[in-house]
C-alpha positions in Angstrom: -5.3 -13.6 -12.9 -4.3 -10.0 -12.4 -2.8 -9.0 -9.1 -2.9 -5.8 -7.1 -0.9 -5.2 -3.9 -2.5 -2.6 -1.6 -0.2 -1.1 1.0 -2.2 -1.1 4.1 -4.5 -3.9 5.3 -7.4 -1.9 6.6 -11.0 -1.8 5.7 -10.4 -0.4 2.2 -7.9 -3.1 1.3 -10.4 -5.7 2.4 -13.2 -4.1 0.4 -11.0 -4.0 -2.7 -10.1 -7.6 -2.3 -13.8 -8.6 -2.1 -14.6 -6.4 -5.1 -11.7 -7.8 -7.2 -12.7 -11.4 -6.8 -15.6 -11.5 -9.3 -13.5 -9.5 -11.8 -10.6 -12.0 -11.7 -8.3 -9.6 -9.9 -6.4 -10.9 -6.8 -6.0 -8.0 -4.4 -3.4 -8.5 -1.6 -3.9 -6.0 1.3 -0.4 -5.8 2.8 0.5 -4.7 6.4 3.1 -2.1 6.7 5.3 -4.4 8.8 5.2 -7.3 6.3 8.5 -8.7 5.1 9.2 -7.9 1.4 9.8 -11.5 0.6 6.3 -12.4 1.8 4.5 -10.0 -0.6 3.8 -11.0 -4.2 4.5 -7.6 -5.6 6.9 -8.4 -8.4 4.1 -9.2 -10.9 1.5 -6.9 -9.4 0.2 -3.4 -9.7 0.9 -1.6 -6.5 -1.2 1.1 -4.8 -1.9 2.2 -1.2 -4.9 2.8 0.9 -3.1 5.2 3.2 -1.3 8.5 2.5 1.5 8.2 5.0 3.4 5.2 6.1 6.5 4.5 8.2 9.8 3.8 6.5 10.3 0.0 6.6 12.1 -2.5 4.3 8.8 -3.1 2.6 7.8 0.5 2.1 11.3 1.4 0.8 11.1 -1.4 -1.8 7.5 -0.7 -2.9 8.2 3.1 -3.2 10.9 2.4 -5.8 8.9 -0.2 -7.7 7.9 0.8 -11.3 4.4 -0.8 -10.8 3.5 1.5 -7.9 1.0 3.4 -10.0 0.5 6.4 -7.8 3.9 6.7 -6.1 4.5 10.3 -7.4 1.1 11.5 -6.1 1.5 10.3 -2.5 4.1 12.9 -1.4 1.7 15.6 -2.7 -1.5 14.3 -1.1 0.1 13.3 2.2 0.4 17.0 3.2 -2.8 19.0 2.9 -1.0 22.3 2.0 0.9 20.7 -1.0 -2.3 18.9 -2.0 -4.4 22.1 -2.1 -1.6 24.0 -3.9 -1.4 21.3 -6.5 -5.1 21.4 -7.1 -5.1 25.2 -7.5 -2.2 25.1 -10.0 -3.5 22.2 -12.0 -4.8 22.5 -15.5 -7.7 20.4 -16.9 -6.5 16.9 -17.7 -3.5 16.8 -15.3 -3.1 13.2 -14.2 -1.8 14.1 -10.7 -4.9 16.0 -9.9 -7.2 13.3 -11.2 -5.4 10.8 -9.0 -5.5 13.0 -5.9 -9.1 13.9 -6.1 
């Protein structure tokens, strides 16, 4: 079964978990204060349901992880000015814009 870890355990994370079940995808909504050892992220795709998060042992570890599929986009979209600037400067087909919109 495929696994996805979602940083943030709010409503979106729970909805993703429910939607993933019939598709054979285990979605793990993860609280920001979780201990890294308790999160099954080593064999997972990692994403986040929130744009900003505090610096914790878990967020530091996940931010460096190669499977964090949109880690390069979050610094752009967390700030509305950099987000809008990136959208204005984007060319058709830019992956960062597709992920941010």
